[in-house]
N, C-alpha and C positions, 0 to 999 in steps of 0.2 A: 521353530524356524529362527535362525538367527539372521536379523535384517542388518545391512550396511548402510550406513549414510550416504545419500546420492549427491543431490545438488548442493546440500549443506556442508559436504566434507571441505576441508581446508579453510571454512570461514573463520576468521578470529573474534568475530563480534559474539558477545555473550549470549545474545538471543539465539543466535544459530547452535551455539553449543548445547542451549537448553533443549531445542527441538531435536537435535542429535540424541540427547540424552533420552527424551521422551520415545524417539524412534527405537531405541536400545533396551527400553524398560520392558517390564512384564507384570502382570499381576496387580497386587495393591500398591505397588510404586508407580505403575502406569496411570492407576486412577487418581492417584495423589498429584502427581506432575500435571495431569491434564487440567484438574480443579486448580492448582497452583498458578498455571499459565493463563487460565481463563479469568481468574481473579485479578491477576496481575495486569492484564490488558486493560482492565477498569482504571487501574492507577497508573497508566501510561507506558506500560511495558510494550515496547514496539513489535509485538508479535502477533501477526495476521491471525485473527480467530478462526478463519476458514481453512487456513494451513493446518493448525492444531486439530482442528476436526477431522481432516482428511488423514493426518498422520495417525490419529486414533483409530480410523476405519482400517488404516493398513494393520495396525496392531491386532485387530479383530481378525482380519484375514488371515494374519500369519499364526493365529492361535496364541498369541501372548495376552490377549484379553478376552473377557467375555462379552457377548454382543450386547445383552440386555443391561448388563452392569455398567458398560461403557457409555451404551445409549443414555441411561438415566444420569450417569456422572457428567457427561457432557450437557445435557439439558439443564441440569440443576446449576452448573458452573456457569453457563451462559445467562440464566435468568439473574443468578446472584449477582454477576458482573454488570448487567444492565441495570439493577436495583442501586448498585454502588453509586454507578454514573448518574442517575436520577437523583438519589439523594445528594450528591456533591452539588448539582444543580440547585436543589431545594435550598442547601444551606448558604449558597453563594446569592441567589436572589437576583433582584435587578442589576446588581454589581456585575453580573456575569457578562452583559452588554457593554460595559465599559472596559472589560479586559482587552488588553492590546492584542493578544494571540487570537482572540475570538474575532476581532476587526480584521486581523491579517488571514484568518481562515475563511471567514464569510463577510462579505460587503454588508453594509446597514439594510440596504433594499432587499437583500436574501433572507437576512434575519427576520426583517418585518414580514416577508412573504411567509417564512416558516411559522412565525407566530400567528399569522391569519389562518394558515392551514390547520394548526392545531387547535385553534377556536371553532373553526367550521366542520372540519373532518378529523377529529382526534384520532379515531380508531385506525382510519385509513392511512394516516400520516405516519403514525407508529409503525404500522404494520409494513408499509414500504421502506421505511428508513431501516428497519431491522435487517433487510436484505440487501442494503447499500452501504458497503463498509465506509465510504467517504463522508456517509450523511449520518450514520449510526451515533456516534459519540455526540456531536453538537446537538442532533435532534433530542437525544435522552437528556442531555444538560438543560436544554431549553424547556423540555417538560417539566423538568423539577423547578427551573427559575420561574416560570410563569404560573407553577402551581397546578399543574394538570392533576387531576384526582388519582390518588395512589392506586385505586381499585382499577379504574379504566386503564392507566398505564399498564398495571400487572397483566390484566387480561388480554389487552392488545398485544403485549410482549411475549406471553405465555403461548398464544396461539400463533404468533409468526414464528416462534422458536420451534415450534412442532413440525414446521417444515424445513427450516435451516438445519437442524441438527440431524435428522435422518438422510437428508439429502447430501449434505457433505461427508456424514460417514459413509453413506452408499458409494459415493464417489472414490473415498479412500479404501474401501472394501473391494470394489472392482479394481483398483490401482494395484492393491496388495496381491491379488490373484495372478497378476502378471507382472511382479515386482522385478524379477530378474530381467526379463525382456525390456522392460521400461527403462531400466537403469542403464542397460546397453545402449538403448536408443539415445537417453539423455547424455551420455558420454560422447556419442557420435555427434549429436548436435552442438555440445559444448565445443568440440574439435572444429566442425564446421563454423560457428560462430567467430572462434578464434581466427580462421582463415579468413573469413569475409571482413573481419576486422581488420586484418593485416592489409587486405587488399584495397578496402576504403581509405585507410591511413596513408598508404602509397599514393593513391589517387589523389587525396587533398593535398599531398605534399607537393607532388609535381604540378597541381593546379595553382596551389599558392606560389611556387616557384616561379611559374610562368606569369603569373599576374604581377609579381614583384620585378620581374625582368622587363615586362611590358611597361609598368609605371617608370621604370629607370630610363628605358629608350625613349618614352615621351619627355621625360624632363630633360635629357640630352637634347632632344629636338627643339624644345623650347628655348633651351639656353644658347643654341646654335642660332635660330632664329633672332633671338635678341642681340647676340654679336654681330649678324650680318645687318641688322637695322641700324645699329650703331655705326658700324663702318660705312654705310650708305649715307647716314646723315653727315659724316664728317667729310665724304668725297663731294656731296652735291653742294652747290652753291646755294646760299640763301637768297630768295627773290624778294626784294622790297617793293 
C-alpha cells in the first residue's frame, strides 16, 4: 500500500521532508529511518518523538513494516536517545544550571523543584517525564547533571517506554487502517481553517479600522474643544 503525505505535504522544512520520507519508506529503510530520527531528536532534531512513532504505526498498518520488528526498533531507539540526553547532562554537570537556554526554558524555582523531586521520587519523576514531551529532555538532562544512578534511570525509563512505544504505535496503526478517510477529513479541516482564518482576518481588519477612526474622531473633538476654549479666552474680558 503506497501512502501519500497528508499534513506534511508542501512543507519546505527539512524535518517535515524527513517525516514524509519515513511515511513513504518500507522494510529495512523504514527501520533505519525511525532509528535515525529518534536518535536525532536526542541531538536537537526538532522532530516530535510521538509523531515519529505514530507514522511507524501507520507503516505497520499499511504492511510496509513488520509489527514486532518496528516495535523493537522504536523501543530501542527511544531508550538509546534518552541515554544520550542523560549522558549529555552527566558530561555538562552543574554547569547545566548556568546555561542561558536552560534558564530561559525553566525558571530557577522550577529547576530546584525538579531536583528535589528527583531526590525524593526518582522513579516516579522519570516515569512521568517520559510521557510529557515538554519535560522529557530537561528532566533527563538534569538526571545526568545531578548524577542520578545510571541503573535507576535506565530501569525507570525502560519501564515508562514500555507504555509510550506500543501506545503511540497503536494510535498510528488505527490511524493507518482508516488512512484514506482521515486524509480526506484533514484536507476538509485545512480548508475550513483557511476559511475561518480569512473570516477572522476580515473581522480584525474592520475592528482595527473602526478603532483607528474612533481615535481620529476623538483627537479631532479634542482639537476643536481646545480651539473653542482659546477663542473664549480671547473674547472674555479679564476680571481683576
